[in-house]
C-alpha positions as CSV (number, residue, x, y, z in Angstrom):
1,M,-50.6,24.2,17.8
2,L,-47.3,23.0,16.8
3,F,-48.5,21.2,15.0
4,V,-50.6,23.1,13.2
5,K,-48.1,25.7,12.2
6,D,-46.0,22.3,10.1
7,L,-48.9,21.1,8.5
8,M,-49.0,24.3,7.6
9,S,-45.9,24.7,6.7
10,L,-46.0,21.7,4.5
11,V,-48.6,22.5,2.3
12,I,-47.5,26.3,1.8
13,A,-44.2,25.7,0.8
14,P,-44.8,23.8,-2.2
15,I,-47.4,26.0,-3.0
16,F,-45.5,29.0,-2.4
17,V,-42.3,27.6,-4.1
18,G,-44.5,26.9,-7.3
19,L,-45.9,30.3,-7.9
20,V,-42.4,31.1,-7.5
21,L,-41.1,28.7,-10.1
22,E,-44.3,29.8,-12.7
23,M,-43.7,33.7,-12.5
24,I,-40.0,33.0,-13.4
25,S,-41.0,31.1,-16.2
26,R,-42.8,33.4,-17.0
27,V,-40.4,36.5,-17.2
28,L,-37.5,34.2,-19.0
29,D,-40.7,33.8,-21.5
30,E,-41.4,37.5,-22.2
31,E,-37.6,38.4,-22.1
32,D,-37.4,35.7,-25.1
33,D,-40.4,37.3,-26.8
34,S,-39.0,40.2,-26.6
35,R,-35.1,39.3,-27.9
36,K,-37.4,37.8,-31.4
């Protein structure tokens, strides 16, 4: 069971990080657009 948990964390962690980076980049893009 521990192996499955580690496997899920290995799969979910990169996806979660990718989503967070995508959100941050979108927010920064919106701020840049509002400045122009």
